[in-house]
C-alpha positions in Angstrom: 15.9 -18.7 8.7 16.5 -19.0 4.9 16.2 -16.3 2.2 15.7 -16.6 -1.5 14.9 -14.5 -4.6 12.3 -16.1 -6.9 11.1 -15.4 -10.4 7.3 -15.3 -10.4 4.9 -16.3 -13.2 3.9 -12.7 -13.8 7.5 -11.9 -14.9 8.6 -10.2 -11.6 11.2 -11.0 -9.0 10.3 -11.3 -5.3 12.2 -11.9 -2.1 11.0 -14.6 0.2 12.0 -16.0 3.6 11.5 -19.4 5.3 11.4 -19.0 9.1 12.0 -22.7 10.0 12.7 -25.8 8.0 9.5 -27.3 6.5 7.5 -24.1 6.8 6.2 -22.4 3.7 8.1 -19.6 2.0 6.7 -16.1 2.9 7.0 -13.1 0.5 8.6 -10.2 2.4 9.3 -7.8 -0.4 7.3 -6.1 -3.1 7.6 -7.2 -6.7 10.7 -6.0 -8.5 11.6 -5.8 -12.2 15.1 -7.2 -11.8 16.8 -9.9 -9.7 19.2 -7.3 -8.4 16.3 -5.1 -7.2 14.7 -8.1 -5.4 18.1 -8.9 -3.7 18.5 -5.3 -2.7 15.0 -5.2 -1.2 15.5 -8.5 0.6 18.8 -7.2 2.2 17.0 -4.0 3.2 14.2 -6.0 4.8 16.7 -8.2 6.6 18.6 -5.2 8.0 15.4 -3.5 9.2 13.5 -6.5 10.6 16.0 -9.2 11.6 19.2 -7.3 12.6 17.4 -4.6 14.5 14.8 -6.9 15.9 12.0 -5.2 14.2 11.1 -3.4 17.4 11.9 0.2 18.0 13.9 0.9 21.1 11.8 2.0 24.0 12.8 5.3 25.4 12.1 6.8 28.8 10.2 10.0 28.5 12.3 11.8 31.2 15.5 10.9 29.3 14.0 12.3 26.1 12.9 15.5 27.8 16.3 15.9 29.5 18.0 15.6 26.1 15.8 18.2 24.5 16.3 20.6 27.4 20.0 20.2 27.5 20.2 20.8 23.8 18.2 24.0 24.1 20.4 25.2 27.0 23.5 24.5 24.9 22.1 26.3 21.9 21.0 29.3 24.0 24.5 29.5 25.5 26.1 29.4 22.1 23.7 32.1 20.8 24.4 34.3 23.9 28.2 34.0 23.4 27.9 34.8 19.7 25.8 37.9 20.4 28.3 39.0 23.2 31.3 38.5 20.9 29.5 40.4 18.1 28.8 43.3 20.4 32.4 43.5 21.6 33.9 43.3 18.1 31.6 45.9 16.5 
């Protein structure tokens, strides 16, 4: 996989990638006014789609529900302790 920043004929910079040798270059970023902006957009695209795999992590619904419930229980306990301490001190 190769990456490049190219100046277009409409006076804009664009980030492109080539997935395999011999394949055409594919535009992966929007048009940018500066070369720095195009490089930044290309790095951002790379971090989002290549490093992370471009696929969101699948989560089990029971794990998600358990995390939410445990967080609510923790917050309720903290609130109860705060009210109890407030009543004792005042």
